[in-house]
VMD Tcl script that draws the C-alpha trace (Angstrom):
set ca {
  {0.00 0.00 0.00}
  {1.30 3.45 -0.94}
  {2.33 5.51 2.08}
  {4.75 8.32 2.92}
  {7.35 8.43 0.15}
  {6.84 4.77 -0.72}
  {4.52 4.82 -3.71}
  {2.56 2.23 -5.67}
  {4.84 -0.60 -6.76}
  {5.62 -1.12 -10.45}
  {6.36 -4.60 -11.81}
  {6.35 -6.30 -15.19}
  {7.00 -4.61 -18.54}
  {6.48 -0.88 -18.04}
  {8.71 0.68 -20.74}
  {8.44 0.42 -24.50}
  {9.80 -2.84 -25.94}
  {10.44 -3.78 -29.55}
  {11.94 -6.51 -31.72}
  {14.51 -5.91 -34.43}
  {15.25 -8.17 -37.36}
  {19.01 -8.62 -37.78}
  {21.32 -10.52 -40.08}
  {24.24 -12.78 -39.29}
  {26.51 -9.75 -38.71}
  {25.12 -6.59 -37.16}
  {25.89 -3.46 -35.18}
  {24.92 -4.27 -31.59}
  {25.53 -0.86 -29.99}
  {27.55 2.29 -30.40}
  {29.23 4.92 -28.26}
  {29.74 8.49 -29.43}
  {32.29 10.75 -27.73}
  {32.21 14.38 -28.88}
  {35.56 16.12 -29.23}
  {34.60 19.70 -30.14}
  {38.00 21.20 -29.35}
  {39.45 19.15 -32.22}
  {36.36 19.45 -34.41}
  {35.72 15.73 -34.49}
  {33.68 12.91 -33.02}
  {34.94 9.53 -31.80}
  {32.67 6.59 -32.57}
  {32.93 3.04 -31.24}
  {30.63 0.43 -32.74}
  {30.23 -3.06 -31.32}
  {29.88 -5.49 -34.23}
  {28.52 -8.97 -33.53}
  {28.74 -11.97 -35.83}
  {31.38 -12.88 -38.45}
  {33.54 -9.81 -39.07}
  {35.71 -10.99 -42.00}
  {35.51 -8.61 -44.96}
  {33.31 -6.05 -43.19}
  {33.67 -2.27 -43.52}
  {32.03 0.24 -41.22}
  {31.14 3.68 -42.59}
  {30.01 6.53 -40.37}
  {28.40 9.59 -41.94}
  {27.33 12.74 -40.11}
  {24.72 15.26 -41.28}
  {23.90 18.78 -40.09}
  {20.43 19.96 -41.11}
  {20.43 17.30 -43.83}
  {23.84 18.27 -45.25}
  {26.76 15.85 -45.01}
  {29.51 17.32 -42.81}
  {31.76 14.30 -42.35}
  {32.26 10.69 -43.32}
  {34.84 8.01 -42.51}
  {35.23 4.28 -43.07}
  {37.31 1.59 -41.40}
  {37.60 -2.21 -41.47}
  {35.16 -3.64 -38.93}
  {36.48 -6.03 -36.34}
  {34.59 -8.24 -33.95}
  {33.30 -6.22 -30.99}
  {34.91 -2.78 -30.84}
  {35.40 -0.88 -34.09}
  {36.69 2.69 -33.74}
  {36.13 5.59 -36.13}
  {37.62 9.08 -35.80}
  {35.40 11.39 -37.83}
  {36.44 15.03 -38.52}
  {33.56 17.49 -38.92}
  {33.51 20.33 -41.45}
  {30.76 22.05 -39.45}
  {30.96 22.62 -35.69}
  {27.89 23.68 -33.73}
  {27.73 22.97 -30.00}
  {24.78 21.48 -28.15}
  {23.64 23.71 -25.29}
  {20.59 24.64 -23.24}
  {20.06 27.69 -25.45}
  {20.83 25.88 -28.72}
  {20.30 22.10 -28.45}
  {21.63 21.34 -31.92}
  {21.77 17.67 -32.89}
  {23.78 16.04 -35.65}
  {22.30 13.06 -37.50}
  {24.48 9.97 -37.66}
  {24.26 7.01 -40.04}
  {26.31 3.83 -39.62}
  {26.52 1.37 -42.49}
  {28.09 -2.08 -42.28}
  {29.11 -3.55 -45.65}
  {30.70 -6.74 -46.92}
  {32.00 -5.67 -50.29}
  {29.12 -3.85 -52.02}
  {26.46 -5.55 -49.90}
  {24.92 -3.64 -46.99}
  {24.56 -6.16 -44.15}
  {23.34 -3.71 -41.51}
  {22.58 0.00 -41.13}
  {21.33 2.19 -38.34}
  {20.55 5.85 -37.81}
  {21.11 7.84 -34.64}
  {22.15 11.34 -33.56}
  {24.49 13.10 -31.14}
  {25.20 16.48 -29.65}
  {28.59 18.16 -29.64}
  {29.17 19.20 -26.04}
  {31.55 18.66 -23.13}
  {31.14 18.41 -19.35}
  {34.31 19.21 -17.40}
  {35.35 20.08 -13.87}
  {37.56 23.06 -13.13}
  {38.22 23.85 -9.50}
  {34.86 23.64 -7.77}
  {32.87 24.28 -10.94}
  {31.16 21.97 -13.41}
  {31.44 23.52 -16.86}
  {29.31 22.76 -19.91}
  {31.21 23.57 -23.08}
  {33.69 25.41 -20.87}
  {31.02 27.70 -19.40}
  {29.56 27.84 -15.87}
  {25.93 26.95 -16.54}
  {23.92 26.88 -13.32}
  {21.95 23.65 -13.20}
  {18.47 24.81 -12.21}
  {16.94 21.38 -11.77}
  {13.76 19.92 -10.38}
  {13.14 16.49 -8.88}
  {11.16 14.42 -11.39}
  {10.01 11.00 -10.19}
  {8.28 10.07 -13.45}
  {4.99 8.89 -11.91}
  {1.61 9.09 -13.69}
  {-1.89 8.67 -12.22}
  {-2.88 5.82 -14.58}
  {0.33 4.10 -15.62}
  {2.38 4.73 -12.43}
  {5.85 4.46 -14.05}
  {4.41 4.20 -17.57}
  {3.66 7.49 -19.33}
  {0.37 7.66 -21.23}
  {2.06 8.80 -24.45}
  {5.20 10.15 -26.04}
  {3.57 13.58 -25.94}
  {3.24 13.28 -22.16}
  {6.99 12.68 -21.83}
  {7.70 15.81 -23.87}
  {5.12 17.82 -21.94}
  {6.73 17.05 -18.57}
  {9.91 18.72 -19.80}
  {7.98 21.70 -21.15}
  {6.13 22.08 -17.84}
  {9.47 22.16 -16.02}
  {10.91 24.72 -18.41}
  {7.79 26.88 -18.00}
  {8.71 27.19 -14.32}
  {12.26 28.32 -15.10}
  {14.09 25.02 -14.65}
  {16.69 23.90 -17.19}
  {16.95 20.30 -16.06}
  {15.98 17.54 -13.66}
  {17.19 14.81 -11.41}
  {15.51 11.72 -12.87}
  {14.84 10.39 -9.41}
  {14.93 6.69 -8.44}
  {13.90 5.57 -11.92}
  {15.48 4.64 -15.26}
  {13.56 6.93 -17.60}
  {12.28 6.05 -21.08}
  {14.72 6.61 -23.97}
  {12.00 8.77 -25.54}
  {12.09 11.07 -22.53}
  {15.84 11.42 -23.03}
  {15.25 12.07 -26.73}
  {13.01 15.01 -25.88}
  {15.54 16.23 -23.31}
  {18.16 16.19 -26.08}
  {15.83 18.03 -28.48}
  {14.69 20.64 -25.95}
  {18.04 21.42 -24.30}
  {17.18 19.94 -20.92}
  {19.97 18.92 -18.50}
  {19.39 15.66 -16.63}
  {21.16 13.39 -14.16}
  {20.89 9.70 -15.03}
  {19.87 7.78 -11.91}
  {18.92 4.30 -10.75}
  {16.29 2.95 -8.32}
  {18.03 1.62 -5.20}
  {15.15 1.89 -2.71}
  {14.89 -1.29 -0.65}
  {18.27 -2.68 -1.69}
  {20.29 -4.30 1.11}
  {23.49 -2.39 0.42}
  {25.37 -4.44 3.02}
  {24.67 -7.79 1.32}
  {27.31 -8.63 -1.35}
  {24.92 -11.15 -2.95}
  {23.03 -8.19 -4.42}
  {26.05 -6.40 -5.83}
  {26.40 -8.23 -9.15}
  {22.77 -7.75 -10.31}
  {23.00 -4.05 -9.46}
  {26.30 -3.59 -11.27}
  {25.08 -5.56 -14.31}
  {21.93 -3.46 -14.64}
  {23.82 -0.22 -14.08}
  {26.32 -1.11 -16.81}
  {23.41 -1.87 -19.18}
  {21.95 1.55 -18.37}
  {25.26 3.28 -19.15}
  {25.52 1.48 -22.48}
  {21.95 2.35 -23.42}
  {21.93 6.03 -22.46}
  {25.49 7.39 -22.63}
  {25.05 8.98 -26.07}
  {22.38 11.43 -24.88}
  {23.93 14.93 -24.65}
  {21.23 15.94 -22.16}
  {22.72 13.60 -19.53}
  {25.40 15.68 -17.86}
  {26.10 13.37 -14.91}
  {25.43 9.97 -13.37}
  {24.09 9.24 -9.89}
  {23.63 5.51 -9.19}
  {22.37 5.73 -5.58}
  {20.19 7.91 -3.37}
  {20.23 8.53 0.40}
  {22.47 5.61 1.31}
  {24.04 4.77 4.68}
  {27.72 4.10 5.44}
  {27.32 0.36 4.90}
  {26.70 1.06 1.19}
  {30.18 2.47 0.71}
  {31.83 -0.66 -0.74}
  {29.16 -1.01 -3.43}
  {29.04 2.72 -4.13}
  {32.78 3.01 -4.59}
  {32.85 0.03 -6.95}
  {30.03 1.43 -9.08}
  {31.70 4.86 -9.27}
  {34.99 3.33 -10.42}
  {33.24 1.15 -13.02}
  {31.25 4.13 -14.30}
  {34.39 6.19 -14.77}
  {35.95 3.40 -16.82}
  {32.92 3.06 -19.09}
  {32.13 6.76 -19.42}
  {34.96 9.16 -18.51}
  {33.13 12.09 -20.15}
  {30.76 12.87 -17.27}
  {31.05 13.39 -13.50}
  {29.68 10.72 -11.18}
  {27.89 11.49 -7.92}
  {28.25 8.34 -5.83}
  {25.02 8.87 -3.88}
  {22.64 11.78 -3.70}
  {22.45 12.97 -0.12}
  {23.62 11.22 3.02}
  {26.75 9.11 2.84}
  {29.73 10.01 0.66}
  {32.69 7.69 1.15}
  {34.67 7.67 -2.10}
  {38.26 8.78 -1.48}
  {38.33 10.81 -4.71}
  {34.84 12.20 -5.40}
  {34.03 14.16 -8.56}
  {31.47 16.22 -6.67}
  {29.42 16.22 -3.46}
  {25.87 17.18 -2.53}
  {23.36 17.36 0.30}
  {19.61 17.26 0.88}
  {18.24 20.07 3.02}
  {14.53 20.53 3.65}
  {14.97 23.33 6.17}
  {11.96 25.61 5.65}
  {13.49 28.62 7.43}
  {15.19 30.72 4.71}
  {17.35 32.61 7.23}
  {18.99 29.55 8.79}
  {19.04 27.81 5.41}
  {21.10 30.64 3.95}
  {23.34 30.92 7.02}
  {24.17 27.25 6.83}
  {25.18 27.21 3.17}
  {27.02 30.52 3.32}
  {29.11 29.19 6.22}
  {29.69 25.84 4.51}
  {31.93 27.36 1.84}
  {33.88 29.92 3.81}
  {37.60 29.81 3.15}
  {38.02 28.50 6.68}
  {35.04 26.17 6.60}
  {34.09 23.24 8.77}
  {37.16 21.07 9.56}
  {37.19 17.83 7.62}
  {37.25 15.68 10.75}
  {33.54 16.43 11.14}
  {32.58 15.55 7.59}
  {35.02 12.76 6.77}
  {35.89 14.39 3.46}
  {37.16 17.51 1.70}
  {33.78 19.24 1.45}
  {35.06 22.56 0.14}
  {37.37 21.26 -2.61}
  {35.02 19.75 -5.22}
  {31.86 20.97 -6.98}
  {28.81 20.98 -4.73}
  {25.06 21.47 -4.97}
  {21.99 21.09 -2.80}
  {20.32 18.27 -4.71}
  {17.04 18.31 -2.78}
  {15.43 21.30 -1.06}
  {12.08 22.99 -0.67}
  {9.34 20.42 -1.04}
  {6.92 23.01 0.29}
  {3.49 21.53 0.87}
  {0.50 23.46 -0.42}
  {-3.17 22.63 0.16}
  {-2.13 19.20 1.39}
  {-5.10 16.85 1.57}
  {-6.05 14.50 4.36}
  {-3.51 11.72 4.77}
  {-1.04 13.50 2.47}
  {2.10 15.47 3.26}
  {4.74 17.98 2.19}
  {7.83 19.30 3.96}
  {7.41 21.82 6.75}
  {4.30 23.74 7.68}
  {1.96 24.67 4.84}
  {2.18 28.36 3.94}
  {-0.92 30.24 5.08}
  {-1.30 32.02 1.73}
  {0.02 32.02 -1.80}
  {2.08 35.11 -1.03}
  {3.69 33.25 1.87}
  {4.46 30.33 -0.45}
  {6.12 32.60 -3.04}
  {8.10 34.40 -0.33}
  {9.41 31.14 1.13}
  {10.15 29.66 -2.30}
  {12.02 32.77 -3.40}
  {14.04 33.14 -0.20}
  {15.14 29.48 -0.20}
  {16.06 29.63 -3.89}
  {17.78 33.01 -3.57}
  {20.03 31.55 -0.87}
  {21.37 29.10 -3.45}
  {21.41 31.50 -6.40}
  {23.46 33.98 -4.35}
  {26.07 31.37 -3.37}
  {28.91 31.29 -5.89}
  {29.95 27.82 -4.74}
  {26.66 26.20 -5.79}
  {26.86 24.84 -9.34}
  {23.15 24.08 -9.17}
  {20.11 23.17 -7.14}
  {17.25 20.68 -7.31}
  {13.81 21.67 -6.03}
  {11.43 18.99 -4.74}
  {9.43 18.46 -6.90}
  {7.85 18.74 -10.37}
  {4.46 17.13 -9.59}
  {2.57 15.73 -6.67}
  {3.12 11.97 -6.43}
  {0.17 10.21 -4.83}
  {0.15 11.31 -1.16}
  {3.34 13.39 -1.42}
  {1.77 16.72 -2.34}
  {4.65 19.15 -2.67}
  {4.85 19.47 -6.45}
  {4.59 22.73 -8.33}
  {2.01 20.86 -10.45}
  {-0.59 18.45 -9.16}
  {-0.57 14.75 -10.06}
  {-2.65 15.45 -13.20}
  {-0.04 18.05 -14.33}
  {-2.28 21.04 -13.62}
  {-0.37 24.09 -12.27}
  {-0.75 24.85 -8.56}
  {1.01 28.22 -8.82}
  {1.73 31.09 -11.19}
  {4.49 29.61 -13.34}
  {5.57 33.05 -14.54}
  {6.43 33.96 -10.94}
  {8.37 30.74 -10.39}
  {10.15 31.24 -13.72}
  {11.27 34.71 -12.68}
  {12.59 33.38 -9.36}
  {14.43 30.39 -10.82}
  {15.89 31.92 -13.95}
  {17.61 35.05 -12.70}
  {21.39 35.20 -13.03}
  {23.25 33.31 -10.33}
  {26.45 34.25 -8.50}
  {27.99 31.02 -9.84}
  {27.48 32.24 -13.41}
  {29.15 35.58 -12.66}
  {32.06 34.42 -10.47}
  {32.43 30.63 -10.48}
  {34.99 29.00 -8.14}
  {37.44 27.92 -10.86}
  {40.38 27.56 -8.47}
  {40.68 25.47 -5.33}
  {42.10 27.21 -2.30}
  {43.92 25.15 0.33}
  {41.69 24.20 3.24}
  {43.05 25.53 6.52}
  {41.97 24.81 10.09}
  {42.35 28.04 12.10}
  {39.81 26.98 14.70}
  {40.14 26.88 18.47}
  {37.82 24.29 20.03}
  {35.95 25.58 23.07}
  {33.32 22.84 23.18}
  {34.19 19.53 21.53}
  {31.93 17.06 19.72}
  {32.44 13.34 19.16}
  {34.67 13.78 16.07}
  {37.06 15.83 18.24}
  {37.86 12.54 20.03}
  {39.99 13.14 23.13}
  {38.97 16.80 23.38}
  {35.34 15.86 24.03}
  {34.09 16.24 27.60}
  {30.94 14.82 29.25}
  {27.65 16.69 29.09}
  {25.08 16.96 31.84}
  {21.75 15.78 30.44}
  {18.14 15.12 31.44}
  {15.08 13.85 29.57}
  {12.42 15.61 31.66}
  {11.62 19.31 31.24}
  {13.88 21.14 33.75}
  {12.01 24.46 33.97}
  {12.84 27.84 32.46}
  {16.11 28.53 34.33}
  {18.03 25.61 32.84}
  {19.72 27.81 30.21}
  {21.32 30.09 32.84}
  {24.97 29.70 33.91}
  {24.17 29.43 37.64}
  {21.52 26.71 37.21}
  {22.28 23.70 39.40}
  {22.55 20.62 37.17}
  {24.32 18.41 39.72}
  {21.39 15.96 39.78}
  {21.47 15.51 35.99}
  {23.09 12.48 34.41}
  {26.52 12.67 32.78}
  {27.46 11.29 29.34}
  {29.59 11.86 26.28}
  {28.09 12.93 22.97}
  {26.77 12.07 20.58}
  {23.32 11.30 22.01}
  {20.64 9.47 20.10}
  {19.52 6.46 18.12}
  {20.00 6.76 14.37}
  {20.78 4.30 11.62}
  {24.31 4.58 10.25}
  {25.52 6.61 13.26}
  {26.08 3.79 15.73}
  {29.85 4.33 15.88}
  {29.44 7.98 16.86}
  {26.67 7.61 19.47}
  {28.17 7.33 22.96}
  {25.00 7.87 24.99}
  {21.67 6.35 23.88}
  {18.67 8.68 23.77}
  {15.30 7.33 22.66}
  {12.79 9.76 24.19}
  {11.07 12.79 22.72}
  {13.28 15.50 24.27}
  {16.72 15.93 25.74}
  {18.33 18.88 27.53}
  {22.14 19.22 27.63}
  {24.51 21.51 29.53}
  {28.28 21.89 29.67}
  {30.57 24.43 31.32}
  {33.64 25.53 29.37}
  {36.39 28.11 29.65}
  {37.27 30.89 27.20}
  {40.45 32.96 27.25}
  {40.62 35.56 24.51}
  {37.08 36.55 23.49}
  {38.15 38.98 20.75}
  {37.39 36.43 18.06}
  {36.81 37.24 14.40}
  {34.56 34.25 13.66}
  {32.51 31.79 15.67}
  {31.03 28.55 14.32}
  {28.60 26.08 15.81}
  {29.16 22.59 14.42}
  {26.20 20.31 15.02}
  {24.48 17.16 13.87}
  {20.89 17.58 15.00}
  {17.72 15.52 14.54}
  {15.20 17.09 15.13}
  {14.50 20.73 16.13}
  {17.27 22.21 18.28}
  {17.97 25.36 20.29}
  {21.46 26.37 21.49}
  {22.12 28.89 24.26}
  {25.35 30.41 25.57}
  {25.18 31.97 29.03}
  {21.39 32.12 28.80}
  {21.24 33.78 25.35}
  {19.99 31.96 22.28}
  {22.74 31.86 19.62}
  {21.26 29.37 17.15}
  {18.05 27.53 16.37}
  {17.59 24.72 13.85}
  {14.32 23.39 12.49}
  {13.89 19.96 10.97}
  {17.08 17.91 10.93}
  {20.35 17.25 9.15}
  {22.25 14.09 8.41}
  {25.78 14.93 9.43}
  {27.89 17.50 11.22}
  {27.48 20.91 9.62}
  {28.89 24.32 10.43}
  {26.71 27.33 11.20}
  {28.06 30.87 11.46}
  {27.18 32.38 14.87}
  {29.75 35.18 14.97}
  {27.26 38.02 15.42}
  {25.11 36.05 17.85}
  {28.09 35.27 20.10}
  {29.57 38.76 20.21}
  {29.00 40.25 23.66}
  {27.70 36.92 24.98}
  {30.92 34.94 25.36}
  {33.03 36.08 28.31}
  {36.48 35.38 29.65}
  {36.54 32.56 32.15}
  {33.73 30.06 32.69}
  {30.78 29.94 30.26}
  {27.84 27.58 29.84}
  {26.40 26.06 26.68}
  {22.84 24.67 26.94}
  {21.06 22.68 24.21}
  {17.51 21.39 23.82}
  {16.68 18.87 21.08}
  {13.15 17.65 20.31}
  {12.45 14.41 18.46}
  {9.55 14.13 16.00}
  {9.93 10.78 14.24}
  {12.58 8.64 12.55}
  {16.15 8.71 13.80}
  {17.29 11.08 16.53}
  {20.70 12.58 17.23}
  {22.32 15.55 18.93}
  {25.94 16.62 19.29}
  {27.65 19.98 19.03}
  {30.99 21.77 19.03}
  {31.80 25.46 19.46}
  {34.75 26.83 17.45}
  {36.46 30.24 17.36}
  {39.01 31.79 15.03}
  {41.09 34.91 15.64}
}
mol new
graphics top color blue
foreach p $ca { graphics top sphere $p radius 0.5 }
foreach p [lrange $ca 0 end-1] q [lrange $ca 1 end] { graphics top cylinder $p $q radius 0.2 }
display resetview
């Protein structure tokens, strides 16, 4: 039964299938690698059957006019053709030009097989912390598209419906999509190629036991088949084989990333969207953030990319040194029906919706380190009612307003981070969290409401229990949790000393799940709604000025649990 974000199951044949008549020798598949800097295209054709005496000819057309042709003896399996082009026109969002391609397999004068295809001349490269398309910083304004339909579930009602989904997205100012937890129809990718729509090729991994090696080979086999089928689509600008995985998926993830790079070195690979990133050499990183408070949302992502950002011991990786985007955000519910849901509290009016949408999106558009974003989501899907269109593809909002918000020029397009600055760690630790290992000190904690005075420095917490952070119960975090916490609320206190209080920056590093308030010496310095899924840094410089004092200080934290996993830990850092 469909519930939460687990929708109606799809089984059986749900995509278009067809039969092809072939001869004894035939072209099984082809790979096209554009090389625009040299004005040529590299073609590899897999020939099956007897190869003796075969010749492969590749011919390219632009608007019906031949612009290149080359022939070579065909061998069994891989036959390579380097084909110079007399006409060079790049594929881009603004100009999605496609070349026609014809391959002919001959034995002497006899044609034994022929096929027609197409390709786009474009490149995807990484420079510094930027992903460049044809050497340009194109902000990827994407939307989450789950490819569900009211009647067919995963099966679209028509080819026109596939095209229309892209046009609906573009009407709202998006230039692409994450094709979420589904292998989309080749016809959808065809329309993405034709319409200049940037997409991330993904794979459904929901329900997979990532810790069980018996499942690895089927996953890898199917993923390799997907790469072979779809790699010639210029609209696909990256691969993402997994979504929201836990640390125990790392072995499989790393293997799939390495295999993908061998098969298709022309695109970046995101090992898993959101949650756990464990590859020692990632192409890029991302995060999911459904914080509905635009102020704290912006503060978090502004602080994330500061030159002296969060130390890597908290994140387990070099967060600031590779391209990054928030690959799920928003998901704002609107007129949510009974038994349905969206993220956060429903806006009370359309104006409130537009204000929240704009402020969340502006926070990403104004951040030069964000190469893109992905808003959740294009349409309602069954009981998840946070689409900009309803399940029947009718608009819920004024698309002209959303288009204006999404399409304005981004800081990334003006000043992209093309160079990578060394990551430094100028921080002094005043309050240590679990990743600080031996620096961490016990917290006083209680699970019953302690009254209003608990945030004050002179509050007597001697009767409270004592334990090391982190506190909680959360899948994938077992190694970090030192003190179990399974109730609805927890209150924490810790005394600490400060020497020099003339700091230039202050950062709170916290992994919180769910809503959390942090006080220093009785003053609130930070508040987080919702949750996150790892230690993140939040700038609290202004909030801490005049509050921190020389000598003994007190940090007090309250965390409230809603549902799912729960976790709280925090560190306080200063730089001078």
